[in-house]
N, C-alpha and C positions, 0 to 999 in steps of 0.2 A: 412348514414353510410353503407359501403359495407357489404354484408353477409359473415361473416368469418367462419361460422359453418362448411361448407363442408370440409375445409382444416385442421380443428383443430386436428382431430384424426390422420390424416396423419403425421402432423408435431410433434405431441406428440409421435408417434411411432418412428419417426426419432430421436427425442431427447432422448428417452429411449435407442435406439441403440448407440447413441453417449456416453451416460453415461457408458455403458458397455465397449465401445471401449477404453476409456481413463483411465480405472482403474489403469493401471500400469504407467501412465504418471505423476508421482509425481515430478513436475519440481524442486521446491525448495529443496526438500529432496535429489534428485539425484545429484544436482549440488553442494551441501554443503559439507564441509570437516568434518571429525571426530574431536573430541576434542583432540585426540592425536597429530594432526598437530599443534595445538595451544600450547600444553604443550612442544613439542619439540622445536618449534621456540622460545618461551619465555625463555626456559632454556638456549638456545644458546645466546639469547640477554643478559641475566643476566651475562654471561661469556664474553660478548663483542665479540662473534663469530656469525656473521649473515650469513646465507646462504638462497638462494631462496627456498621456499617450493616446493616440487616436488610431489604433490599428484597424485596418479595413479587412474584414473577413470576406472571402468569396462566398457566393450563394451556392447552396447545395440542394439537390432534389433527390431524396432517397425514398420517394413514394413507391417505387417498384420493390425495393428491399422491404419496406414496411408491409406491403401487401403479401409478400412471400412469408414474412415472419408471422403475420396474422393467420395465414393458412396453416403454418406449422403449429401454432398455438392451438388452433381449432382441432387439428388432427391428433394432438398429443393427449394421452390418457393421464389425467392428473392423479389418478389413483395408483398408477404404476410408478415405481421409483425412477425409472428412465423417463417416463412421460412427464412426470413432475419436473425433473431436471431440465428436460428439453423445453417444456412450456415456459418455465420461469426464466430460463436463460434467454429464450427468444423474446420474451416480453421486455427484459432489461435492454436488449439490443434495440428493440423498437423505440424505447424511450430515448436511448442514445441517438437514434436517427432523428427523432423530433428535436432534440437538443441541437444537433449539428445544423439542422435546417433553420434554426432560430438564432444562429451565431450573430453576436453584436447587439442583441436586444435583451431587455430585462427578462423575457420569457425563458431564457436559458436557466435562470435561477430556479424557476419552478421545476424544470426537468432535472436539474442537478440535485435538488432536494429529494426528488423522488428516487434518485439513484443512490445518493450518498448521505442523505439526512442533513440535520442542522446541528450547530454547536450547542443549542439549548435543549437538546433531547437528552433524557436520562440514560445513564449507562446501564448495562445489564444488571438485573436484580433490583430495579427501581432505586438505584443509587443516585449520587450527585450527577449533575449534567456533565456533558463532555467539556463545556466551557469552565465549569467549576474545577474539574480535574486539571485542566490546562493551567488555570491560575495557581493551583497548588504547586505544580512543578516550576512555574515561573517564579513564584515566591521563594521556593527552596533554592533554586539556582541563583537568585539574586542575593540571598543571604550568604551563600558560599563564595560568590564573587570570584570564581576561578582559583580560590586558594588551595584547592586539592590537586591542581595540575602539577605534575612533576616537570622539571625543566625539559626532559626529553620529549614530552608531549607537546611542547610549544614550538618544536622545530618543524618548519613547513616542508612538505614533500611536494615536489613539482609533479605536474600531470604526467610528464614523460617518465620520471622515476617510478611513479605509482603504477603506470601502465606495465612496466617491466616486472615490478613486484607482484602485481595481481596476476599477470600472465604466468609467472612461475608458480604461484600458489595453485592456479586452476589446472595447469598442465600436470602438476604433481597429483592433484586430486583425481583427475580422470586418467592419468597415465597416457595422455594423448592430447592433441589440440582439438578440443571439442567446443570450447567457448573462446572467441577471440576478443581481446581488449584493444580498442582503437581510440585515437584522439579525434575529437570533433570540434572544429572551430566555430560551428554554427549552433552548438548546443547552449541553451541558456541555463538549464539545470547543471549541477556539477557532475552528475552521472545519470545514465539511463541504461536499462537492461532489456535485452530480448532473449530469445531461446539460445542463440549461438553467438551473440555479440553483446559486449558491454562497452558503452561509449563514455569517455571522460571528456570534460570540457577542456580544450586546449588553453593553456595559460593559467588555469585555476591552481590554487595552492590547497593542499590537503594535509591532514594530520595523521598521526599513527592510528588514532581511533577511527578516522575515516577509512583507512585501509581495511581494518578488520570489519567495520560495519558494512562496507561494500561487498566483501567476500560473503558474509553471512546473510545480509539482506538481499542484495541484488543477485549474486551468483547462486547461492545455495538455497534460496527460496524461489525468487521470480524465475530465474533461468532453469533451475532444476525441475520445478513443477511443469514448466513448458516442455522441457525435454522428455520428462516422464509421460506427459500427456500425449506426445507424439507416438509413444509406444503402445497406446491403447488400441485394441482391434475394433472396438465398437463405437466409442464416443470420440470422434476426431476433435470436437470442440474443447475437450479437456486440455488442449495445448494452447488455447486462446485466453486472453485476459478479458473475459466478459465483464461488463459493469457490475453484475450482481455478486461477483467473487472478489471485488476490490477490498471490502472491509476484512474478509478473512485473509486474503493475500498480504495486505499491508500489516494486519495484526500478527500473522504468522512470521512475517519478515522481521518485524520489530521485536517479537518474542524471541526470535533466534538471536538477535543482537543481545537481548537481555540475558538469556540463559547461558550464553557463551562468554559473558562479561565484556562484550564488545561495545555496549552502549555506555555513554557517560552522561553526566547531568547536563552538559551543554547541548548534547543531542536532544535530550528530553525537553530542554528549554526551547530549542528551535522548532520542534514539533508542536509544542504548546503555544508558542508565539503565533504560529500560522493559524491555529484554531481560534485564538483571540482575534486575529486579524480578519478572519472570515466573519466572525460575529460583528466586528466593527463595520465592515463593509455592508453587511446586511442591514445594519442600523443607520446607514447613511454616510459613512466615511468614504471619501473618494481615494483615488490611487495615491495622490501626493500625501494625504494624511496617513495612509497605511504605510507608505514608504518611510515617512518620518518616524512612525511608530517603531519600525524595525531599526532605524538609525539610532533612536533614543535607547533601544534595548541593547545596543552594543554591537550590532552587525555592521560590516563594511558597507559602503555604498553599493558595490556590486552584488553582495549577498542580499542586501535590502531590496534592490530592484528584483532580483530573482524570486525572493519570497513574496513580494507584492504582486508580481506577475502571476504567480500561482493562484492567487486569490481572484484576480480579475481576468483569468483566461475565459474567453468567449463572451464576456459581459461588458456593458458600458463601464467606463472608468470613472463616471461621475458620482458614484455612490448609490447605495440602496440595492445593489446586485452583487452576487458573488458566485464563483465556481466552488462548490462546497466540499470537494473531494478530501481536502486535508482534515475534515472533521472525522474521517474514518480511522485515523491512525490510533488514537487513544482508545476509541470504542472497540476497534478490532483487537488491539493488544489485550485489553481486559477480557474480551470475549474468548480469545484463544487461550489465555492463561487460565481462565475459569474452565474451559473445555478440557484442557490437559489435566487439571486437578480432578475434574469429574471422571475422566477416563481412568485415572488411577484408582479412584474410589470404587468405580464400577468394574474394575479389572478388565478394562477394554483399552489398554495402552496401545494395542496394535492399531486402533483407529488413528492414533497420532502418526504412526508410520504411513498408513494408507492415505492420510491427508496429502502426502507428497506425490500420489499417483497421477496428479493432474491439478488443474486449477478448479477448485470446487469450494463450496461453502461448508461450514461446520454441520449444517443440517444435511447436506448432500452425503457427506462421508458416513453419517449414521444410517441414512436410508439405503446407501449402497452396500451395506455390510453383507446382505445375502447375495449380492451380485459378485462380490469378491469371492465368497465361498463357492459360487457356481462357476467361477472362472470367466465371467463376462467382462469384468474389469480386472486387469492384471496388476500385481503389486508394483510399486515404484522400482525402476531399475537402479536409480541413484538415490542415496540418502545422505544428508549431512552427518558428520561424525557424531554430533551430539544426539541425534535421533537413533543412530546405529547402536550407540552405547545405552541400551535400554535400562540397565541396572543403575547407571549414574543418573539418568533422567528420572527414574522412579524414586531414587533417594532424594533428589532435590524437590520433587513434587510432594513427597511424603512429609518432608520438613515444612514446606510451605503450608500444607493442610493443617498441621498442628500449630505452627507459629501464628496463623491467622486467628486462632482462638484466644490469643492473649490480647487483652484490652490495654493499649498503651495509655489511654486516658485515665486508667485506674491505677497506674503505677506511680508511686510517690517518687518525686524527683530528689533522691538522696542516695548516698553511698550504700545505705542499708538495703535498699531495694535491689542492689546488684551484687550483694555479698555472695560468695561461693562457699 
């Protein structure tokens, strides 16, 4: 193993500089719209009068941050695992700064694609495109048409009741008040998570599936990786949601929903509809057309606005532009699922645990392996239950590895094919 010690302090110092440089680059906060835009649009919709939202974005100048990030990139050694991490992370923040300086213009799309990709890109392994995968789940959800829902799953849970339930779940997990659940009347999304706070939109209605999804997705991935990242002695940035870690973070969070049985076909449909909507916007659909697409897919007017707003964050609402972040969910899910199966086959399941030590990519956790062994990066303090139970995780992955060898298209559709 190469001697990594001489460069550790150098790259830790660069990482600390990067954390200071990006303090103002709150990407999702700065591209999002205020709740007043939603209220105005839905009031017009109720009267049958629709007009394109025209949100005015403030002008930003992050040139000083970009200069500092460029200097950090130049000083990082791309041949060293820490240097490569710092350099690539700084580069993604620099792109985010360019995006934020271009808010309200079509140029945002260019930067968004650099960060998050497009729906027409192939999935890992040169498989179908992300958009083709999305259409697969939309078609299946359409065929089932909610017929699998039990009556108990149709009972709406108020934001206030869900706040109490989630707070109890989290306090039990940590045996203390580590993450606080709060109601936010100005939130357009139904929920958002930080390291120590999860916000729920006041007045929103949730399902029992929503409760379990929020615990696994927001709390036990997004919040836990941020909290574990704060425990790192060398890389402070592992607590931050850098743009380059978005695909792995969202993929890991969605995988957590899947492996715990918290995801349902309607959730897969919502994720997939957003990917299709991004493709529509890139191909020229405007905000109203995308809004109506969600309405026609069965979403409420409020949820349809929320979904359409995600697609048009930071870009003109007239069509041809999109904020493409939603394209990462399926790609990230498939990448993480593939990584976990690879880790089992290579007898490296501990990498799946170390993935929770902070916010990192799948490539990072592999390159960091000698750094974990050397104590430069410390193991995660907190882990979700499904990761702690390594034997159960291994059993599920082992079955998945074998079951994927069965070709469904070669099975005859008859009783004889399923005889025991």
